[in-house]
DOKOL-394081 format. One line per 4 residues: number of its first residue (from 1); for each residue x, y, z of C-alpha. Coordinates in nm, 4 decimals. Layout:
<sites>
NUM> X,Y,Z  ...
</sites>
This chain:
<sites>
1> -14.4195,-3.5660,-5.6958  -14.5367,-3.2857,-5.4691  -14.3943,-2.9399,-5.4630  -14.1493,-3.0201,-5.1786
5> -14.0466,-3.3561,-5.3135  -13.7368,-3.4418,-5.5185  -13.5933,-3.7696,-5.6206  -13.2763,-3.8609,-5.4338
9> -13.0569,-4.1662,-5.4602  -12.8303,-4.2940,-5.1874  -12.6204,-4.6060,-5.1987  -12.6626,-4.8283,-4.8901
13> -12.5651,-5.1797,-4.8006  -12.8790,-5.3179,-4.9577  -12.8487,-5.1240,-5.2875  -12.9771,-4.8027,-5.4264
17> -13.2713,-4.6437,-5.2491  -13.4971,-4.3759,-5.3923  -13.6163,-4.1136,-5.1423  -13.9018,-3.8887,-5.2604
21> -14.0305,-3.7285,-4.9390  -13.8016,-3.4458,-4.8397  -13.4278,-3.4201,-4.8364  -13.2040,-3.6329,-4.6077
25> -13.1084,-3.3606,-4.3585  -12.8092,-3.4823,-4.1640  -12.6607,-3.6692,-4.4587  -12.2776,-3.6586,-4.4703
29> -12.1001,-3.7108,-4.8006  -11.7240,-3.7434,-4.8304  -11.5573,-3.6467,-5.1555  -11.4328,-3.9499,-5.3483
33> -11.0673,-3.8361,-5.3560  -10.8491,-3.5780,-5.1917  -10.7494,-3.2607,-5.3716  -10.3751,-3.1798,-5.3975
37> -10.3137,-2.8010,-5.3946  -10.0687,-2.6991,-5.6660  -9.8355,-2.4032,-5.6463  -9.9361,-2.2811,-5.9938
41> -10.3048,-2.3300,-5.9145  -10.2663,-2.0918,-5.6221  -10.1209,-1.8320,-5.8566  -10.3901,-1.8906,-6.1139
45> -10.6607,-1.8420,-5.8548  -10.4936,-1.5321,-5.7096  -10.4877,-1.3808,-6.0596  -10.8540,-1.4742,-6.1105
49> -10.9650,-1.2890,-5.7933  -10.7195,-0.9999,-5.8554  -10.5325,-1.0702,-5.5315  -10.1706,-0.9528,-5.5615
53> -10.0541,-1.0183,-5.2025  -9.6960,-1.1571,-5.2309  -9.7659,-1.4633,-5.0127  -9.9761,-1.6002,-5.3030
57> -9.7018,-1.5464,-5.5623  -9.3574,-1.5694,-5.4086  -9.2259,-1.8570,-5.1915  -8.9589,-1.6245,-5.0573
61> -9.2160,-1.3644,-4.9556  -9.4343,-1.6342,-4.7983  -9.1330,-1.7502,-4.5950  -9.0713,-1.3915,-4.4790
65> -9.4304,-1.3857,-4.3528  -9.3673,-1.7079,-4.1586  -9.5479,-1.9429,-4.3984  -9.4187,-2.2794,-4.5156
69> -9.4582,-2.2248,-4.8906  -9.7162,-2.0310,-5.0911  -10.0507,-1.9854,-4.9170  -10.3775,-1.9667,-5.1075
73> -10.6229,-1.6737,-5.1137  -10.9027,-1.6968,-4.8618  -11.1637,-1.8260,-5.0997  -10.9426,-2.0845,-5.2778
77> -11.1205,-2.3612,-5.0828  -11.4174,-2.3079,-5.3186  -11.2332,-2.4739,-5.6114  -11.2274,-2.8250,-5.4671
81> -11.5427,-2.7326,-5.2715  -11.7299,-2.6885,-5.6012  -11.6140,-3.0349,-5.7081  -11.7321,-3.1891,-5.3799
85> -12.0750,-3.0270,-5.3957  -12.1228,-3.1090,-5.7608  -12.0364,-3.4678,-5.6867  -12.2863,-3.4740,-5.4045
89> -12.5651,-3.3282,-5.6198  -12.4916,-3.5660,-5.9127  -12.4782,-3.8743,-5.6973  -12.7126,-3.8166,-5.4024
93> -12.9284,-3.5027,-5.4569  -13.0145,-3.6074,-5.8082  -13.3413,-3.4166,-5.8410  -13.1792,-3.0752,-5.9072
97> -13.0644,-2.9040,-6.2248  -12.7050,-2.8022,-6.1510  -12.7268,-2.5096,-6.3884  -12.9890,-2.3476,-6.1624
101> -12.8035,-2.3757,-5.8317  -12.7417,-2.0221,-5.7035  -12.5403,-1.9217,-5.3959  -12.6917,-1.6959,-5.1341
105> -12.4352,-1.6783,-4.8519  -12.0996,-1.8046,-4.7282  -11.9424,-1.8277,-4.3841  -11.5869,-1.9620,-4.3396
109> -11.3987,-2.0251,-4.0171  -11.0242,-2.0635,-4.0777  -10.8029,-2.2806,-3.8623  -10.4963,-2.2348,-4.0740
113> -10.4190,-2.1192,-4.4320  -10.4309,-2.3576,-4.7260  -10.0770,-2.4209,-4.8458  -9.9189,-2.5543,-5.1699
117> -9.8806,-2.9297,-5.1384  -10.1806,-2.9795,-4.9027  -10.3871,-3.2879,-4.9804  -10.7333,-3.1706,-4.8812
121> -11.0294,-3.3888,-4.7976  -11.3877,-3.2596,-4.8064  -11.6841,-3.3817,-4.6139  -12.0170,-3.2151,-4.6919
125> -12.2999,-3.2178,-4.4373  -12.6578,-3.1331,-4.5421  -12.7733,-2.9127,-4.2569  -13.1163,-2.7793,-4.3522
129> -13.3693,-2.7408,-4.6301  -13.6524,-2.4912,-4.6503  -13.8880,-2.4433,-4.9431  -13.9328,-2.0814,-5.0548
133> -13.9367,-1.8608,-5.3661  -14.0138,-2.1517,-5.5960  -13.7092,-2.3556,-5.4891  -13.5297,-2.5135,-5.1960
137> -13.3067,-2.3048,-4.9691  -13.0323,-2.5551,-4.8821  -12.7564,-2.5110,-4.6249  -12.4419,-2.7180,-4.6284
141> -12.1525,-2.7381,-4.3834  -11.8200,-2.8491,-4.5323  -11.5343,-2.9684,-4.3171  -11.1919,-2.9490,-4.4818
145> -10.9055,-3.1504,-4.3416  -10.5431,-3.2026,-4.4576  -10.3397,-3.5135,-4.5195  -10.2685,-3.5460,-4.1435
149> -10.6326,-3.5263,-4.0496  -10.5913,-3.1754,-3.9114  -10.8775,-2.9296,-3.9483  -10.8061,-2.6568,-4.2059
153> -11.1412,-2.4733,-4.2257  -11.5126,-2.5169,-4.1822  -11.7427,-2.3577,-4.4396  -12.1187,-2.3018,-4.4374
157> -12.2844,-2.2174,-4.7649  -12.6436,-2.1443,-4.8564  -12.7813,-2.2110,-5.2044  -13.1176,-2.2024,-5.3821
161> -13.1846,-2.5158,-5.5818  -13.4680,-2.5964,-5.8204  -13.5640,-2.9430,-5.9268  -13.6525,-3.0465,-6.2791
165> -13.5045,-2.9411,-6.6099  -13.3692,-2.5925,-6.6665  -13.4149,-2.3740,-6.9733  -13.3711,-2.5459,-7.3075
169> -13.0329,-2.4524,-7.4391  -13.0155,-2.7118,-7.7086  -13.0653,-2.4676,-7.9949  -12.7757,-2.2413,-7.8957
173> -12.4639,-2.2196,-8.1094  -12.2407,-2.5235,-8.0696  -11.9636,-2.3087,-7.9281  -12.1472,-2.1917,-7.6190
177> -12.1913,-2.4937,-7.3940  -11.8966,-2.6917,-7.2500  -11.9041,-3.0679,-7.3169  -12.0494,-3.2389,-7.0096
181> -12.2095,-2.9164,-6.8759  -12.5202,-3.1141,-6.7835  -12.4684,-3.4572,-6.6349  -12.5092,-3.7360,-6.8891
185> -12.3619,-4.0379,-7.0495  -12.0623,-3.8598,-7.2010  -11.9293,-3.7792,-6.8512  -11.7337,-4.0795,-6.7137
189> -11.7610,-4.1662,-6.3468  -11.6781,-4.4342,-6.0954  -11.9044,-4.7348,-6.0262  -12.2364,-4.6435,-5.8595
193> -12.1413,-4.7766,-5.5148  -11.8180,-4.5799,-5.5035  -11.9916,-4.2636,-5.6259  -12.3027,-4.2682,-5.4154
197> -12.1971,-4.4017,-5.0764  -12.2310,-4.1308,-4.8059  -11.9405,-4.1439,-4.5620  -11.9809,-4.1496,-4.1888
201> -11.8672,-3.8372,-3.9972  -11.4987,-3.8469,-3.9056  -11.3526,-3.6355,-3.6308  -11.0904,-3.3834,-3.7279
205> -10.8019,-3.2689,-3.5158  -10.7812,-2.8908,-3.4706  -10.4842,-2.7316,-3.6388  -10.2515,-2.4994,-3.4567
209> -10.2959,-2.1490,-3.5948  -9.9654,-1.9989,-3.7146  -9.8261,-1.7075,-3.5094  -9.9243,-1.3622,-3.6217
213> -9.6475,-1.2139,-3.8379  -9.4921,-0.8765,-3.8009  -9.6658,-0.7673,-4.1196  -10.0059,-0.7703,-3.9501
217> -10.1472,-0.4419,-3.8194  -10.0685,-0.3662,-3.4570  -10.3655,-0.3951,-3.2212  -10.2963,-0.0576,-3.0623
221> -10.3134,0.1120,-3.4011  -10.6702,-0.0039,-3.4714  -10.9828,0.1563,-3.3240  -11.3495,0.0869,-3.3617
225> -11.4847,0.3205,-3.6210  -11.1677,0.3302,-3.8304  -11.2425,0.3251,-4.2022  -11.0533,0.1145,-4.4557
229> -10.9378,0.2852,-4.7737  -11.1929,0.2262,-5.0498  -11.1045,0.0226,-5.3582  -11.2759,-0.0262,-5.6951
233> -11.2363,-0.3577,-5.8767  -11.2875,-0.3753,-6.2575  -11.4450,-0.6815,-6.4176  -11.4746,-0.7758,-6.7856
237> -11.6284,-1.0689,-6.9635  -11.2713,-1.1991,-6.9977  -11.2368,-1.1997,-6.6180  -11.5565,-1.4046,-6.5890
241> -11.4336,-1.6544,-6.8522  -11.1011,-1.6840,-6.6679  -11.2681,-1.7338,-6.3324  -11.5016,-1.9982,-6.4793
245> -11.1995,-2.1923,-6.6027  -10.9912,-2.1578,-6.2878  -11.2781,-2.2346,-6.0492  -11.4158,-2.5195,-6.2582
249> -11.7659,-2.3706,-6.2782  -11.8730,-2.3851,-6.6502  -12.2220,-2.2339,-6.6169  -12.2539,-2.0008,-6.9235
253> -12.4764,-1.7506,-6.7458  -12.1463,-1.6135,-6.6152  -12.0052,-1.5246,-6.9570  -12.2645,-1.5678,-7.2324
257> -12.5072,-1.2810,-7.2887  -12.7328,-1.5148,-7.4948  -12.7592,-1.7755,-7.2151  -12.8082,-1.5039,-6.9479
261> -13.0942,-1.3678,-7.1519  -13.2549,-1.7096,-7.1666  -13.2865,-1.7094,-6.7878  -13.4050,-1.3478,-6.7783
265> -13.0793,-1.1923,-6.6559  -12.9870,-0.8417,-6.7724  -12.6316,-0.9561,-6.8684  -12.3798,-1.2253,-6.7691
269> -12.3417,-1.2241,-6.3901  -12.0175,-1.2588,-6.1952  -11.9807,-1.5769,-5.9923  -12.0813,-1.5224,-5.6332
273> -11.7440,-1.6590,-5.5110  -11.5631,-1.4205,-5.7476  -11.7295,-1.1245,-5.5762  -11.6593,-1.2764,-5.2375
277> -11.2987,-1.3434,-5.3358  -11.2539,-0.9791,-5.4434  -11.3816,-0.8712,-5.1043  -11.1413,-1.1097,-4.9281
281> -10.8423,-0.9567,-5.1072  -10.9627,-0.6117,-5.0092  -10.9603,-0.7064,-4.6410  -10.6244,-0.8897,-4.6450
285> -10.4487,-0.6054,-4.8300  -10.5450,-0.3791,-4.5392  -10.4712,-0.6370,-4.2696  -10.1215,-0.7231,-4.3993
289> -10.1277,-1.1049,-4.3912  -10.4045,-1.3350,-4.5246  -10.2999,-1.5965,-4.2646  -10.4345,-1.3758,-3.9867
293> -10.8012,-1.4051,-4.0856  -11.0174,-1.6083,-3.8461  -11.3599,-1.5816,-4.0097  -11.5111,-1.4379,-4.3252
297> -11.8854,-1.4173,-4.3821  -12.0844,-1.2725,-4.6685  -12.4519,-1.2706,-4.7622  -12.5114,-1.2058,-5.1369
301> -12.8035,-0.9713,-5.2090  -12.7644,-0.8515,-5.5640  -12.5792,-0.9799,-5.8733  -12.2912,-0.8072,-6.0494
305> -12.3899,-0.7669,-6.4166  -12.0927,-0.7557,-6.6521  -12.1676,-0.6080,-7.0000  -11.9385,-0.5577,-7.3000
309> -11.8326,-0.2332,-7.1312  -11.7390,-0.4181,-6.8156  -11.8444,-0.3588,-6.4567  -11.7167,-0.1951,-6.1385
313> -11.7513,-0.3134,-5.7794  -11.6721,-0.0589,-5.5131  -11.5473,-0.1897,-5.1782  -11.5353,-0.0029,-4.8467
317> -11.5028,-0.1116,-4.4875  -11.5027,-0.0050,-4.1284  -11.3697,-0.1527,-3.8038  -11.6892,-0.2526,-3.6285
321> -11.5339,-0.3606,-3.2982  -11.2115,-0.4735,-3.1330  -11.1494,-0.7422,-2.8744  -10.8558,-0.6661,-2.6396
325> -10.8577,-1.0170,-2.4853  -10.8356,-1.1970,-2.8147  -10.6479,-0.9145,-2.9863  -10.8928,-0.9332,-3.2827
329> -11.0983,-0.6887,-3.4820  -11.4248,-0.7331,-3.6676  -11.4409,-0.5601,-4.0041  -11.7750,-0.4709,-4.1671
333> -11.7547,-0.4694,-4.5499  -11.9655,-0.2941,-4.8081  -11.9654,-0.3742,-5.1775  -12.1687,-0.1834,-5.4348
337> -12.2383,-0.2271,-5.8046  -12.4384,0.0224,-6.0077  -12.5362,0.1930,-5.6802  -12.6753,-0.1331,-5.5307
341> -12.5338,-0.3250,-5.2423  -12.4197,-0.6638,-5.3602  -12.3306,-0.7795,-5.0100  -12.5891,-0.7807,-4.7357
345> -12.4249,-0.8467,-4.4035  -12.0507,-0.9004,-4.4645  -11.7847,-0.9250,-4.1931  -11.4321,-1.0460,-4.1366
349> -11.2754,-1.1299,-3.8015  -10.9013,-1.0787,-3.8063  -10.6137,-1.1286,-3.5618  -10.3842,-0.8359,-3.4823
353> -10.0342,-0.8348,-3.3363
</sites>
């Protein structure tokens, strides 16, 4: 195959087809099954991203804020989202090594918060592919709907993927790799037709955004140029192990120094969505209510290396602009690790009361 060619399989009415010239831009893939959001899963995820806002922990507090049950942290969608994208790579974009997929950016537009009890459906749309830096820069759009067909959020994510086999990890100690880390015969799955069939696009009904609670900052108290109080987050290898388990991402580069060294990393690196999740909690703690976030966008520019001594990520922010017609504010975030910016352009658009 040529440098820009990967082997793809897609199930059609006439059987399995192999596509070797380019990626099927425009392909839509619907996750096999819906994902039911559990109350305790919300709490587990909030702990993993160090988000202590009471609406993620207490049903009583969530009710006081005007929410019908616990609501999830802003980046919780990535847990079933990881399952949906992995399913798509394993069944349709089969030319890639999943252990070498690296995230570059994330943009999320929220229509309403994710709540305990939601049955979420994911449809992944392959938007664009561009070959660069020895791999493919791939952009996906993911539409998330609830059990009523109402739109919950729309996410755009950019990743770098490389085809072919990754580094040989077969001689590592038996205790390092999770069973089924690489796709293979020991991982059960549905019949090929059910697994590989891309779904047609389905329209989603827009959800009605909940009213802004009295806990959200007042519009008249916010000015362009206002600075948010800074915050420093501490990360340990234990935090990375915990996030790997909660998020469902078993890649050992995030917690094994030996594996990180095999792929020429200085140390285990924090998951991109963990860093993004820490930043989300930083914004919502200032805002007052996670349900009042309209959009959150982050471009990742540098990894967070976590050694045996741990790591620190320093967050700061500034009100970039305010919109008196929409009663919203745009927050510009900065995140630094070891003096380097780990976020490139990072913004959050929030509603104010």
